[in-house]
C-alpha positions, 0 to 999 in steps of 0.5 A: 474519467479517472474511474473509467481509467481504473476500471480499464486497468483492472480489465487489462490485468484480468485479461493478462491473467487469463491470457496467461492460462490460455496461451500456456494451454494452446502452446502445449496443444491443450484444448481450451474451448472458452476464454471469458472476461467476467462472469454471468450473462454474455454481453458479447461473444465470438466463436473461433475455430476452437475457442469461444471468446466472450465478455460477460456482465459481471466484471469481477474476474474471468476464466478459461474453460476446458472441454474436460468440464464440458458435458456437451463436448464431442472430444473423446475422454481419452484424448491426450490433448485434454488438460486432465490427460496431460502430465502433472508438469503440463497442468501445473504450467497451465494453472500457474501461467496466469500468476506468471503473466501478472508478474511479468506484466507488472515488471514490464509496466515498471520498466515503462514507468522508470524509463518514460515517466521516471522514478519518484523521489524527493528533491533532497536526501533525508526524511523530514520530521513533521509535528503531530502531537496531542495537546495536554494543556492550554495556557495564556496566550493560547487560552481562549483560542478554541484550542483544547486538551485532546486536540492534535497539534500540527506543525508542517516541517517543510513550511514552518521549520524554525517557527516553533521550538518544542522543549521537553520539561522533565519537571512537569513531564510536558513539552512546551511550545515556543515560537519565534517572536520579535520584541513586539506583539506578534500574531501566531497561527497554529493548526489543530485537529479537534476532537471531532476530527475537523481541521482548523487554523487558529490565530492569537497574539503573543504580547511583548516579551523580554526575550527577543528570539522566543516566546512561550505560546502557552501550549503544552503537549503530551511528550513522546520519545522523540520530543523527550530526546530533543527531536523537533519538527523541521529537523531532517533525519539524515541517518538512523542506526547507520542507514543513510537516507537517500532521496527515494520516497521509500525511505519513509518506510525504511525509517518506520521499519527501523523504529518498529523493530527497535522497541525499547532499544536506543536508535542513533540519529544523525540530524540536520537542523538548519545548517547544523548537524547533530547526533541524537539518541531516541528510544522507541516505546513499545505499543500494544503490538510490541512494535516501536514508536517515537511519536512523530510525523514524516514526509519526504524532504523537498518537492516530488520529482521524477528521474528518468532512467534509460538503457539497461539501467531501467531494467535494474531500476524496475527490478528494484521497484518490483522487489519492493512492491512484492516485499511490501505485499507479502508483508501485508499478507503476513500481517493480515494472517498474524494480526487479522483482527486489526488488519481485516478492515484494510482488505479491499474489494472491487469498489474500493480498488476502483476508488483507489485507482481513480485517485491514482489516475487523477494524479498523473500517468506515473501513479496509474502505472504504479497502480497497475503494477501494484494490483497486478502483483497483488492479483498474482500473489492472491491467486497463488495462495492455496485456497479453493477456487484459486490457482493455488488451490488447484496447484495444491490438488496437483501436489496431493496427486503427485504425493498420492500417485493418483488424484483425489476423487472428483467429487471431493475436488468438486465439493472443495472448489464449489465451497471455496467459490461460494465463500469467495463470492460471498466475501466479494459481495460483502466487500462490495456492500461495505466499500460502497457504503463507506464511499457514500459516507465520504 
C-alpha cells in the first residue's frame, strides 16, 4: 500500500504539471488536441470535443499535444489559434505553466500539512550531540569483547547522556572513554559497528575502582575537533556563532552549514550539559572538499511532535517551508554541477523515488505530504532547466527566437529535441536498472 501511495503521488504530480500546460493553452484559446499521462501504448482514452484524453502504459511522465505537430490535422497552418502562430509571450506562458502549476501545488500541499497535520519539530530547543567515533585502541577491561581498532563506537546522546565521558589526552593524542561506575563490579554495554558494517552490542565488566564516580573502559578513540575541544555526547548545543537553535527539525541542517563554512575558523558554542551552561570553542578541520567538519553526530533534542498552525499564520509557515525546500533543492543541483563525481550517485530515477516515497507513506500522512511537496518542487526545477526535451529547453528556443527576431530552423530544433529526448530516456533506463539492482541487493 505504501508503494501504491507513492506511485499515486507521482501520478498526481505528473497530472498537475500537464494540466498546467493544458489550461494555459485552453484559457488563451490555443488548440490542444492531446492530453496524455504516460508514454507508449494507450491503455484508456476518451475523445472530447477538441482533445483526446489518454492514459498510457509507461508512467514515466506525460505530455500535452498540439495540432502544430500533427500532420493529420485539418486545421489550416495559418490559423491564429495554433500554438506556433501565437506571440512569444503566449507560448512562453504555455511552456512555463507546468512548472508554475507544480510550484503552486507544492505550496498548497504545504498549507494543508501545516494546517491539518502540523509542522514537525522537536519537543525541546537545541541540537543534541551523539557519538559516532572511530576506535583507535582497545585495552582492558574492554579488551576481549570483540571491539577492534577501526570499529565505529556509538553513543546515543538521548539515552546515554552522562553514562560516558570522553576526555582528550594530548600526550597520547587519543580520546579516553570513561563510564560512570559504582564502587563495585559494574557491567557496561557499548554499541559498535564493525569493519563489515554490522551493528552490534557488546558488554563487559569493569572491576572495582577506587574512584566511585568514573572508571576507565580501556577504549581509546581517534580524536576529532569536537572531542579535543571538550564536546561530549549528550551535550545540547544551544547556539553556534550567535545563532540560537530553535525546536525546528531544520536546525540540524543550519548547524551543519555553519560548520561547513567554518573550515579552520573557530566556532563559538553555547552548550547545555546537564543543568550547567558552558561556552566552548571548536575549530573545524577542512575535509577533501575544503568544507569544515568536527566529527560528531547530531539529532533533534527530545521527541518529534507536530504543531498545527491555523489561520493566516499557516500561509506564512507554509511559505517558509516552501522556501526551505526550494533552497535545499537548488543547493543540491548546485553541488551536482560543481562536484558531479561525488554527487552523481545521489541522482534518483523513478524506481528509487517510489521506494523513497513508500518509506514516507509508511511513516505517516505528514511525511507523505512532505514527499509530495518535495517531489513537486524538484519536478518544477528539473523541467525549467535549459535542457533539450524539457520545458526549459523550449523556453531557451523562445529566447533565441526573441533575440534573432525569428525562430531557429525547424530541422535544428527537431534535431536538438530528439537528441535530448533520447539522452533523457537513456538516462531514465539506466537509473531504473541501477536503482532496481540496488533494491534487490537491499
